[in-house]
C-alpha positions as CSV (number, residue, x, y, z in Angstrom):
1,X,17.5,68.1,56.3
2,X,15.5,69.4,53.3
3,X,12.6,67.0,52.5
4,X,12.7,68.0,48.8
5,X,16.2,66.7,48.6
6,X,16.5,63.1,47.9
7,X,19.2,60.8,49.2
8,X,21.8,59.6,46.7
9,X,21.3,55.9,45.8
10,X,23.3,53.5,47.9
11,X,25.6,51.3,45.8
12,X,25.6,47.7,46.9
13,X,28.3,45.2,45.9
14,X,28.6,41.5,46.5
15,X,31.2,40.6,49.1
16,X,34.5,39.7,47.5
17,X,35.1,36.0,47.4
18,X,38.1,35.0,49.4
19,X,40.3,32.1,48.7
20,X,41.2,29.6,51.4
21,X,44.7,30.1,52.9
22,X,47.3,27.9,51.3
23,X,47.2,24.5,52.9
24,X,43.8,25.0,54.5
25,X,41.0,22.5,54.0
26,X,38.1,23.8,51.9
27,X,34.9,24.3,53.8
28,X,32.8,21.2,53.8
29,X,29.3,21.5,52.3
30,X,26.4,21.6,54.8
31,X,25.2,18.1,55.8
32,X,21.9,17.2,54.3
33,X,18.9,17.2,56.6
34,X,18.3,13.7,58.0
35,X,15.4,11.8,56.7
36,X,12.4,11.9,59.0
37,X,12.5,9.1,61.5
38,X,8.9,9.4,62.5
39,X,5.5,10.9,62.0
40,X,3.3,12.6,64.6
41,X,-0.5,12.4,63.9
42,X,-2.4,15.0,65.8
43,X,-4.0,18.4,65.9
44,X,-3.0,19.4,69.5
45,X,-0.1,21.8,69.2
46,X,1.2,21.0,72.7
47,X,1.3,17.3,71.9
48,X,2.9,17.7,68.5
49,X,5.4,20.3,69.7
50,X,6.4,18.1,72.7
51,X,7.0,15.0,70.4
52,X,8.9,17.0,67.8
53,X,10.9,18.9,70.4
54,X,11.9,15.8,72.2
55,X,12.8,14.0,69.0
56,X,15.0,17.0,67.9
57,X,16.8,16.9,71.3
58,X,17.6,13.3,70.6
59,X,18.7,13.9,67.0
60,X,15.6,12.6,65.2
61,X,13.5,14.5,62.7
62,X,9.7,14.1,62.9
63,X,7.0,15.2,60.4
64,X,3.6,16.3,61.6
65,X,0.3,15.5,59.9
66,X,-3.0,16.9,61.0
67,X,-5.3,15.7,58.3
68,X,-5.9,12.1,57.0
69,X,-4.7,12.8,53.5
70,X,-1.5,14.4,54.7
71,X,-1.0,11.5,57.2
72,X,-1.3,8.9,54.5
73,X,1.1,10.8,52.2
74,X,3.8,11.3,54.9
75,X,3.6,7.8,56.2
76,X,3.9,6.3,52.7
77,X,6.6,8.7,51.6
78,X,9.0,8.6,54.5
79,X,8.4,5.0,55.7
80,X,8.8,6.1,59.4
81,X,10.4,4.0,62.1
82,X,7.7,5.3,64.6
83,X,4.3,6.9,64.2
84,X,3.0,8.7,67.3
85,X,-0.8,9.1,67.3
86,X,-2.9,11.5,69.5
87,X,-6.1,9.6,69.9
88,X,-8.0,12.8,70.6
89,X,-7.6,13.8,66.9
90,X,-10.9,11.8,66.2
91,X,-11.1,11.1,62.5
92,X,-7.3,11.2,62.1
93,X,-7.0,8.5,64.8
94,X,-10.2,6.6,64.0
95,X,-9.8,2.8,64.0
96,X,-10.3,2.5,60.2
97,X,-7.7,5.2,59.6
98,X,-5.2,3.6,62.0
99,X,-5.6,0.3,60.3
100,X,-5.0,1.9,56.9
101,X,-1.8,3.7,58.1
102,X,-0.7,0.4,59.7
103,X,-1.2,-1.5,56.5
104,X,0.7,1.2,54.5
105,X,3.9,0.8,56.6
106,X,4.4,-2.9,57.1
107,X,5.9,-4.6,60.1
108,X,8.9,-2.4,60.6
109,X,7.1,0.6,61.9
110,X,6.0,1.1,65.6
111,X,2.6,2.7,66.2
112,X,2.4,4.4,69.6
113,X,-1.1,5.7,70.4
114,X,-1.7,8.1,73.2
115,X,-5.0,9.1,74.8
116,X,-6.8,10.0,77.9
117,X,-6.8,7.2,80.5
118,X,-10.5,7.7,81.1
119,X,-11.3,6.7,77.5
120,X,-10.5,3.0,77.8
121,X,-12.7,2.2,74.8
122,X,-10.6,4.6,72.6
123,X,-7.4,3.1,73.9
124,X,-8.7,-0.5,73.2
125,X,-9.9,0.5,69.7
126,X,-6.4,1.7,68.9
127,X,-4.9,-1.5,70.1
128,X,-7.4,-3.5,68.0
129,X,-6.6,-1.4,65.0
130,X,-2.9,-2.4,65.1
131,X,-1.1,0.0,67.4
132,X,1.5,-2.0,69.2
133,X,1.8,0.5,72.1
134,X,-1.1,2.2,73.6
135,X,-0.5,4.6,76.5
136,X,-2.4,7.1,78.7
137,X,-1.1,10.7,78.3
138,X,0.4,10.8,81.7
139,X,2.7,7.8,81.2
140,X,3.6,9.0,77.7
141,X,4.6,12.4,78.9
142,X,6.7,11.0,81.7
143,X,8.5,8.5,79.5
144,X,8.7,10.2,76.1
145,X,12.6,10.4,75.8
146,X,13.0,6.8,76.9
147,X,10.2,5.7,74.6
148,X,11.8,7.4,71.6
149,X,15.3,6.0,72.3
150,X,13.7,2.5,72.6
151,X,11.3,2.6,69.6
152,X,13.7,4.4,67.2
153,X,16.4,1.8,67.9
154,X,14.4,-1.5,67.9
155,X,12.2,-3.1,65.3
156,X,8.7,-4.0,66.4
157,X,9.4,-7.8,66.3
158,X,12.0,-7.5,69.1
159,X,11.1,-8.0,72.8
160,X,9.7,-5.1,74.7
161,X,9.7,-6.7,78.1
162,X,13.5,-6.7,78.4
163,X,13.7,-2.9,78.3
164,X,10.9,-2.0,80.7
165,X,9.8,0.7,78.3
166,X,6.3,1.3,77.0
167,X,3.9,-1.5,76.6
168,X,0.2,-1.8,76.2
169,X,-1.0,0.1,79.2
170,X,-4.5,1.4,79.8
171,X,-4.4,3.3,83.0
């Protein structure tokens, strides 16, 4: 092919619109994306991906916040059913920040805090700041699908003992 020769322009056309066959139902519009059911507070990509992925498998949509301002905005805007907190996110999960998030949501939101079992003081501080459920990472990882099913379906005021899920564990 001669490099001096240019290719003729290619003509593009929009695909012709086809009408539905007589008697056929028109295509339904795409369903709107569900409102977020929860918020994940953390900077650890493995933690946030695990929570979001598990939620998606169960049909729930989660938002992630990795900064305090973003966390406040997302919590206030979507009024989540559950907030999962990675306690290793330091300032994002500091007791004062947790108490502020907790106050912004009211009593209908579960706060599930997750941290290393060796940091009992951090786990206790989360509990004191208003997190109803405080779990070591190992228990959280093992029970995540059951935790989600339970906490997405039950308001915080209802009994947790009857289900055998979650709780205020430390070790």
